[in-house]
Structure formats: C-alpha cells, structure tokens
C-alpha positions in Angstrom: 248.6 84.7 115.3 251.2 84.1 112.7 250.1 84.1 109.1 249.0 80.7 108.0 248.3 79.0 104.8 244.6 79.1 104.1 244.6 75.6 102.8 246.2 74.1 105.9 243.7 75.9 108.2 240.8 74.5 106.1 242.2 71.0 106.1 242.1 71.0 109.9 238.7 72.7 110.2 236.7 71.1 107.4 235.8 67.5 107.9 233.6 65.4 105.6 232.4 63.1 108.4 229.2 64.7 109.7 226.1 62.5 109.3 223.9 65.7 109.3 224.9 66.8 105.9 223.8 66.2 102.3 226.3 64.9 99.8 226.5 64.5 96.1 225.4 60.9 95.7 227.3 60.0 92.5 224.3 60.2 90.3 224.9 61.5 86.8 222.5 64.4 86.4 222.7 64.6 82.7 220.1 62.5 81.1 219.2 62.7 77.4 220.5 66.2 77.0 218.2 67.6 79.8 219.5 69.0 83.0 217.3 68.0 85.8 217.0 69.2 89.4 218.9 67.1 91.9 217.9 66.5 95.5 218.4 64.0 98.4 216.2 63.0 101.2 218.8 64.3 103.8 218.9 67.6 102.0 215.1 68.0 102.1 215.0 67.1 105.8 217.8 69.3 106.9 216.8 72.3 109.0 218.4 75.6 108.3 220.4 76.8 111.3 219.6 80.3 112.5 222.7 82.2 113.4 222.8 83.7 116.9 224.3 87.0 115.8 222.2 90.1 115.6 222.3 92.4 112.6 222.8 95.8 114.4 224.3 98.0 111.7 222.6 98.5 108.4 223.1 102.3 107.9 225.9 104.1 106.0 229.0 105.1 108.0 229.7 108.7 107.2 231.9 111.1 109.3 231.9 108.7 112.3 228.1 108.3 112.4 225.7 105.6 111.2 223.1 107.4 109.1 220.3 106.7 106.6 220.9 107.2 102.9 220.0 110.7 101.7 217.1 109.2 99.7 215.9 107.1 102.6 215.9 104.1 100.3 217.0 100.6 101.5 217.6 97.3 99.7 217.5 93.7 100.9 220.6 91.6 101.6 219.8 88.0 101.1 220.7 84.7 102.7 222.2 82.5 99.9 221.0 79.4 101.7 217.4 80.3 101.2 217.1 83.4 99.1 215.3 85.0 102.0 215.9 88.5 103.4 218.4 88.9 106.2 218.0 92.7 106.6 217.3 95.8 104.7 220.4 98.0 104.2 220.7 101.7 103.4 221.0 102.2 99.6 223.6 104.8 99.0 223.8 106.7 95.7 225.6 109.7 94.3 224.5 112.1 97.0 225.7 109.7 99.7 229.1 109.4 97.9 229.3 113.2 97.9 228.6 113.3 101.7 231.2 110.5 102.3 233.9 112.2 100.1 233.3 115.5 101.8 233.8 113.9 105.2 236.9 112.1 104.0 238.3 115.3 102.5 237.7 117.3 105.7 239.3 114.5 107.8 242.4 114.5 105.5 242.8 118.3 105.1 241.8 119.3 108.6 241.6 116.3 110.8 244.2 114.6 113.1 244.8 111.4 111.1 247.4 112.5 108.6 249.1 114.7 111.2 249.1 112.0 113.8 252.5 110.2 114.4 252.8 107.0 112.4 253.3 105.2 115.7 249.9 106.5 116.9 248.3 105.4 113.7 249.8 101.9 114.1 248.3 101.7 117.6 244.8 102.3 116.2 245.3 99.5 113.7 246.5 97.2 116.5 243.6 98.0 118.7 241.3 97.3 115.8 242.9 93.9 115.3 242.4 93.1 119.0 238.7 94.0 118.7 238.4 91.8 115.6 239.7 88.8 117.6 237.4 89.7 120.5 234.4 89.7 118.2 235.5 87.0 115.8 232.4 84.8 116.2 230.1 87.7 115.4 232.1 88.6 112.4 232.4 85.0 111.2 228.6 84.5 111.6 227.8 87.6 109.6 230.3 86.7 106.9 228.8 83.3 106.5 225.2 84.4 106.7 225.6 87.1 104.1 228.0 85.2 101.8 227.2 81.5 102.2 230.8 80.3 102.8 231.4 77.7 105.5 231.4 79.1 109.0 234.5 77.1 109.9 236.3 78.7 107.0 235.2 82.2 108.1 236.1 81.6 111.8 239.3 79.6 111.6 240.9 80.9 108.4 239.5 84.3 107.2 239.0 86.1 110.5 242.5 85.3 111.8 243.9 86.4 108.5 241.8 89.6 108.6 243.3 90.5 112.0 246.8 89.5 110.8 246.6 91.8 107.8 245.9 94.8 110.0 248.7 93.9 112.4 251.0 93.6 109.4 250.1 97.1 108.1 250.3 98.5 111.7 253.9 97.4 111.5 254.5 99.3 108.3 253.0 102.6 109.5 256.1 104.0 111.1 258.5 102.5 108.6 257.4 104.5 105.6 260.0 107.1 104.6 261.8 108.7 101.8 265.5 108.8 100.7 268.4 111.2 100.8 269.7 111.4 97.2 273.2 112.6 96.1 272.9 114.9 93.1 275.3 116.8 90.9 275.9 120.3 92.2 275.4 122.1 95.5 272.0 120.7 96.4 270.4 118.8 99.2 267.9 116.3 97.7 265.5 114.1 99.6 262.2 112.5 98.8 259.0 112.5 100.9 256.5 109.6 100.8 253.2 111.4 101.4 249.7 110.0 101.8 247.8 110.4 98.5 244.7 111.8 100.1 241.1 110.5 99.7 241.1 106.9 98.6 238.0 105.4 96.9 237.7 101.6 97.3 235.2 99.2 95.9 235.3 95.6 97.2 233.7 92.4 95.9 231.3 89.9 97.5 233.4 86.7 97.5 235.8 87.7 100.3 234.2 90.7 101.9 236.3 91.0 105.0 239.7 90.0 103.4 239.2 92.4 100.6 238.3 95.1 103.1 241.6 94.4 104.8 243.6 94.3 101.6 242.5 97.8 100.8 241.8 99.6 104.0 245.0 98.3 105.8 247.6 99.9 103.5 245.6 103.1 102.9 245.3 103.8 106.7 248.9 102.8 107.4 250.0 105.5 104.8 247.8 108.2 106.5 245.0 108.4 103.9 241.3 108.7 104.4 238.8 106.4 102.7 235.4 106.1 101.1 234.7 102.4 100.7 231.7 100.9 98.8 230.7 97.4 99.7 229.4 94.8 97.3 225.6 95.1 97.4 225.4 91.3 98.1 227.5 91.4 101.2 227.4 94.7 103.2 227.0 93.5 106.7 230.6 92.7 107.9 232.0 96.0 106.6 229.6 97.9 108.8 230.5 95.8 111.8 234.2 96.4 111.1 233.5 100.1 110.8 231.9 100.1 114.2 235.0 98.3 115.6 237.3 100.9 114.0 235.4 103.7 115.8 235.8 101.8 119.1 239.5 101.5 118.3 239.8 105.3 118.2 239.8 106.0 114.4 238.9 109.7 114.0 235.5 110.6 112.4 235.6 110.8 108.6 238.8 108.7 108.2 236.8 105.6 107.1 233.4 106.1 105.5 231.4 103.1 104.3 228.6 103.2 101.7 226.5 100.3 100.6 224.8 100.5 97.3 224.9 99.5 93.7 227.6 99.7 91.1 225.7 101.8 88.6 224.9 104.5 91.1 227.2 104.5 94.2 230.1 102.8 92.5 230.0 105.0 89.4 229.8 108.1 91.5 232.8 107.1 93.5 234.9 106.2 90.4 234.1 109.5 88.7 234.3 111.8 91.7 236.5 114.8 91.1 237.6 115.0 94.8 238.8 111.3 95.1 242.5 111.1 94.7 243.0 107.3 94.3 240.7 104.4 93.3 241.1 100.7 94.1 238.7 98.1 92.7 238.4 94.3 92.9 235.8 92.6 90.7 235.2 91.4 87.1 237.4 92.5 84.2 234.4 94.0 82.3 233.5 96.2 85.3 237.2 97.1 85.8 237.2 98.5 82.3 234.3 100.7 83.2 235.9 101.8 86.4 239.1 102.7 84.6 237.2 104.8 82.0 235.3 106.7 84.7 238.5 107.5 86.6 240.2 108.6 83.4 237.3 110.8 82.3 237.1 112.6 85.6 240.3 113.7 87.3 242.7 111.0 86.0 243.0 109.5 89.5 245.3 106.5 89.6 243.5 103.1 89.7 244.5 99.8 91.1 242.6 96.9 89.6 242.5 93.2 90.8 240.3 91.5 88.3 239.3 88.1 86.9 241.4 85.0 86.2 241.4 81.6 84.5 244.3 80.1 86.3 246.1 77.0 85.0 246.9 74.2 87.5 249.5 72.0 85.9 250.1 68.4 87.0 253.2 66.8 85.5 253.7 63.0 85.1 256.1 62.7 88.1 253.6 64.2 90.5 252.2 62.4 93.5 248.8 61.9 92.0 246.9 61.6 95.3 248.3 64.8 96.6 247.9 66.5 93.2 244.2 65.5 93.1 243.5 66.9 96.6 245.3 70.1 95.8 243.7 70.6 92.5 240.3 69.9 94.1 241.0 72.6 96.8 242.4 75.0 94.1 239.1 74.9 92.3 236.3 74.2 94.8 237.5 76.5 97.7 234.9 79.1 98.5 232.3 77.4 96.3 234.7 78.1 93.3 234.1 81.8 93.8 237.7 82.8 93.8 239.4 85.0 91.2 242.5 82.9 91.2 240.8 79.5 91.3 242.8 76.8 89.5 240.0 76.5 86.9 242.0 75.0 84.0 243.5 71.7 85.4 246.1 70.6 82.9 247.2 67.0 83.5 250.0 65.0 81.7 248.6 62.4 79.4 250.5 59.5 81.2 248.6 60.1 84.4 245.4 61.7 83.0 243.0 58.8 83.3 244.0 58.1 86.9 243.8 61.7 87.8 240.3 62.1 86.3 239.0 59.0 88.2 240.4 60.2 91.5 239.2 63.8 90.9 235.7 62.5 90.3 235.8 60.4 93.4 237.0 63.3 95.5 234.2 65.6 94.1 231.6 63.0 94.9 232.8 63.0 98.5 232.6 66.7 98.9 230.1 67.7 101.6 227.7 70.4 100.5 225.1 72.0 102.8 224.2 74.6 105.3 227.5 76.4 105.9 226.7 76.8 109.6 226.9 73.0 110.1 230.1 71.4 111.2 232.0 69.4 108.5 230.6 71.4 105.6 233.0 72.0 102.7 230.8 73.8 100.3 227.9 76.2 100.8 225.6 77.9 98.3 226.6 80.3 95.5 226.2 83.9 96.4 222.9 84.6 94.6 220.5 83.6 91.9 222.4 85.5 89.2 225.6 83.7 90.0 223.8 80.4 90.3 222.3 80.8 86.8 225.6 81.8 85.4 227.3 78.7 86.7 224.5 76.5 85.4 224.8 78.1 82.0 228.4 77.2 81.8 227.7 73.6 82.9 225.1 73.4 80.1 227.7 74.8 77.6 230.3 72.2 78.7 227.8 69.4 78.0 226.8 70.8 74.7 230.5 71.2 73.7 230.9 67.5 74.2 233.1 67.6 77.3 232.6 64.6 79.4 230.5 65.3 82.5 232.1 63.0 85.1 229.9 64.0 88.0 227.7 66.8 89.3 226.1 69.3 87.0 222.9 70.2 88.8 221.3 72.0 91.7 221.2 70.3 95.1 217.8 70.7 96.9 215.0 73.0 96.1 215.9 76.0 98.2 218.9 78.3 98.0 221.7 78.3 95.4 223.5 75.0 96.0 225.3 73.4 93.1 226.7 69.9 92.9 230.5 69.7 92.7 231.0 69.3 89.0 233.9 67.7 87.1 234.4 67.8 83.3 237.1 65.7 81.5 238.1 65.8 77.8 237.9 69.6 77.9 239.4 71.4 74.9 241.0 74.8 74.9 238.3 76.4 72.6 235.4 75.4 74.9 233.8 78.2 76.9 234.4 76.3 80.2 238.1 76.5 79.4 238.1 80.1 78.4 235.7 82.0 80.6 235.8 82.7 84.3 232.9 80.5 85.6 233.3 81.5 89.3 231.6 78.3 90.5 232.3 74.7 91.5 233.1 73.4 88.0 236.5 71.7 87.4 237.7 71.4 83.8 240.4 68.8 83.3 242.5 69.1 80.1 245.3 66.8 78.8 248.8 67.8 77.7 251.8 65.9 76.3 255.0 68.0 77.0 256.3 71.1 78.8 256.5 73.4 75.8 252.9 72.6 74.8 251.5 73.2 78.3 253.3 76.5 78.8 252.0 77.8 75.5 248.4 76.6 76.2 248.5 77.9 79.8 249.5 81.4 78.5 246.8 81.5 75.8 244.3 83.4 77.8 243.4 87.1 78.3 244.0 86.6 82.0 247.2 86.3 84.1 246.3 86.3 87.7 247.7 83.1 89.1 248.9 79.6 88.3 249.8 76.3 90.0 252.6 73.9 89.1 252.7 70.4 90.6 255.9 68.4 90.1 258.8 66.8 91.9 261.3 68.1 89.4 263.0 71.3 90.5 264.1 72.1 86.9 260.6 71.8 85.6 259.2 73.9 88.4 261.7 76.7 87.8 261.3 76.6 84.0 257.5 76.6 84.1 257.1 79.2 86.9 259.3 81.6 85.0 257.5 81.0 81.7 254.0 81.5 83.0 252.5 84.9 82.5 250.8 85.3 85.9 251.2 87.5 88.9 251.5 84.5 91.3 252.8 81.0 90.6 252.3 78.5 93.4 254.6 75.4 93.2 253.3 72.3 94.9 250.9 74.4 96.9 247.9 76.7 96.1 246.1 79.7 97.6 248.9 80.7 100.0 247.9 84.2 101.1 250.4 85.5 103.6 250.0 89.1 104.5 253.5 89.9 103.1 253.0 88.2 99.7 252.0 90.6 96.9 249.0 89.7 94.8 247.9 91.0 91.4 247.7 90.1 87.8 249.2 90.3 84.3 247.2 91.2 81.2 243.5 91.6 81.8 243.7 90.4 85.4 244.5 94.0 86.4 247.3 96.2 87.4 249.1 97.1 90.7 249.7 94.8 93.6 247.9 94.3 96.9 249.3 93.0 100.1 252.9 93.2 101.1 255.3 96.1 100.8 254.2 96.7 97.2 250.7 97.6 98.2 251.9 100.7 100.0 252.9 102.3 96.7 249.3 102.4 95.8 248.6 105.0 98.5 251.6 107.2 98.5 252.8 110.2 96.5 256.5 110.7 96.1 257.8 114.2 96.3 261.3 115.3 95.5 262.6 118.3 97.6 265.6 120.0 96.2 267.3 122.7 98.3 270.2 124.9 97.2 273.3 124.8 99.5 275.5 127.8 100.1 279.2 126.7 100.5 278.5 123.2 101.9 281.2 121.5 103.8 280.6 118.4 101.6 278.2 117.3 99.0 
C-alpha cells in the first residue's frame, strides 16, 4: 500500500454518527471553581467490548526464544478503558538487558545477519511486512487494547503505515554504499558505510508499533542487531511483532525485546558498555537522563525524539471551516497524546471569535468512548498517571483565567476518559501554553501580525513541529522558514510518509527518524586509503 496521509485515512474511517457512543453534551463542567465528575446515561449503559484476540506472548524475546525474566518477576499491563489487567508481562531488569545485549553482540560478531547480502536482508523485511498485513487485525486489536486508541485508527492507518515503513527500509537495504574520493597524491580513497553494531532502542507508549518501525526498520536495513525496550504501559504488540520477525526468517539474537521499567531496564540499556548506539523517544526530562547515562558509560551516540509544544497558526485569509477541522485534528488526534500535537493554536484577531465558536462546536461533537466501537474518535488516556496530569493542567488553565469553552472533566466513572476540552483567551505565560500536556486540551491564542506570531511561536524550549494555515504563498514561505521546528506543515498536519524525516530543534531532541536521514543513525563511516604504485591515472 502506498504511503498515505494519516489524517486522510482517519477522516474516512472515523465517523461521528454511531448511536451507541457517548458524547460530550455541551455542559460546562466548571461550576463555582470546582471540577466535578462528568457522565452521561449512555456512557454508563455502554458495555465494554471484549476483543477477540488472544494475548499469547508475554515473555522477553532473547536470542530467538521467548523466556521469563531472570528474576521471574512480572508486572500487569492494563486496559485504559477500565484500569483492569489485560495480562501479566515479564519484568526485565539489568540482568535481562545483559542477556539481551550478549545475544545481540554474538549475533553481530558471529551470526549471519551482518554478513548476509543486503538483498537477503531486504527479503526478510519484506516477508515481515507481508506477515504484518496477514495478521493486521490481531496487531490492531492488541494495539487498541493496550493503548486505548480507536481500533479503526489502528487498523486502517497505523498498521498499514507500519508495514509500509518496513517495505521502505527493505528498499534501502541494498542501496547503502560509500564513495570513491579523489585525493591529492598517489592514493586510492574510498569510504565504507558499516553497521554500527548493537543498537539499544527505547520506544514510547503513544504509538508503540509505529515507533517500533521508526527504530527497528533502519537499524536492520543497515545490518545491525538490536535490544529494544518497550514502554511498560504497552508491551504487547512489540512481542507479537517479534514473533512475526522470527517467522519471517530473522536470525536469533538479531532482534531482542525486553519489557520493563525505565529506572531498571531502561537505565541498564542506556548505560551498557557493550551497546554501540542508543535511540530514545519520550519526554525531554527522560531524554536528558538517557543522554547522561550514555555519556557516562561508553560515549555511545544517542538519537533523541522528545517533547513538543507545536504552534498551529491560522492567518486571517484562511478558510475558517477547514482550519477549525485541521486544528481540531492536530490537537485531538490520538487522544492528544502526540509529541507534535498542534497544542498552541494561534489565530489572527480578525477571525478569532469565529474560530473559537466553531472549535467549541467541533469539540462538542467529538465522539468519545470504547475505542473498539465503530465511529469512535477518542478513547481513554493511557493510564491514571497521564489522566491526572491532564486534569492538573485543565485545573491550571481555569485558575489562570483562561476561558473554558467546553469540556474539562472526566467522562464516565470507569477508565481514563476525558472530555474534549477547549480554552480560549490563553496567554503565553500560562502553563497550558508552555508545557506539553499530552492530552485532549486545545489552547487558542490570539495574534495581530506576522512578526508577532513568529516571535511568539518560537518562544518555547521545544522545536518539534509547527503548522501554518493560509492561502498566501508568500506568508507560508516566510513563516515556514522562520519557525524553529524540525517539521512545518503548510495547510496540512500530521503527514507521516515513510520518506519524510522527523525530528526536533532545541529541546525536542537531536537526529532524524524516517527517510534517508535515519540511516545515518545506524552507520559508521570508515575511510580506506591505499597507496598506489605508479598508477596509470589518479
């Protein structure tokens, strides 16, 4: 399947027409300074759908085998819809990281993978992509069950992109090569692009499968071996993908998967002396810790894809209806749990009031509920910790005298569902305009002219992404070049083609993932200089 725009897939697959769902009812949940619990009769009556998929892999994948943790410990992975246990998963720690790194090192130094022709490696990746499509419903069900995102989003957008990414990197495997370089004197000079060795990778919980692909795909295409640590909240799909890789013919020890916690398994991986490369996606604060652990061990290179507070800028000439819909998608997609979410919506003063009213109306129509039901747009937040964090920021917005247009409370009395929330009259110094909320909270700010909004948009420690919505090509070019962000979407948002690089400026990280640039993360460049004796030419 050709790469598609995530938003266009979702617009076809997510409908707000189902009568079985619960909706935000337009009630203002803030009354007298007290946040109250929100519920509807349809929400209370709704039965949770039990997914048909079986959880068959909960052990660590080390050296081609699914094994218990060295300690024998397990931990629960929870259903965000209810807070109930889905399964108990092996809890890896430092000893398990040691076992996994040893397997990866042996596979790299002695195994067939780095010595295999690049064409043969590409065939393994292509077979894996075929298996992903064959088992797409199982993968989508596990992703939704463990994460809480809408099933239709998992099935029709993320699983196809997951397979597409591996096909993309399969195409790169036999096109990685060095250069022949002319040099002064009688020398033959060429460069070799060599696999870096054992890659440690730590992925987040918001897009478990896609982040798996962003990291595993380029590392394998370049001939490396891997130790991957899952997010403790969402380990299930990584294990299932690991099983499919073994079926596709990936040699033992090439891909090792350890579930566990950041303070134990994650820290052990980041500080391991026999890991040659580290890649991490997660919060900026954790990224700082990861970078320090890598530096204080063996100075392994680190790729970081971290937090964001992305501006979404709507100019006065914009088609307001389209801008409202796109800004809504930019913020609320994936329950707002997206590092590049358009979480600072800047709107020109001439169209501000209209934009706010229409944004409120759109948020009130957003369908929230069991993500396994058809027509759902928004499921629960990932867990209680994230739920409480979002609610804290909503409370902060109210106390800062931003105007709560709608939402602001929990939906129902089970799980981690939050009303789609819209604030207007937001000021730059408010926490909801500065911090990464990572939830369904839209903050709408007003601006007067181009110079002002460029300055304000850049006044943040983050620089991951931005959106510009205008009909004026000069404005689009001027603003997109002035914004200090790794990706600028013009009249679109969240376009994630496999070939488009993604990464941040400033404290949003370093390095790029996806596209040709991601290959550089997993290669060493060696210069080979050979003296020539009476060459015919130089």
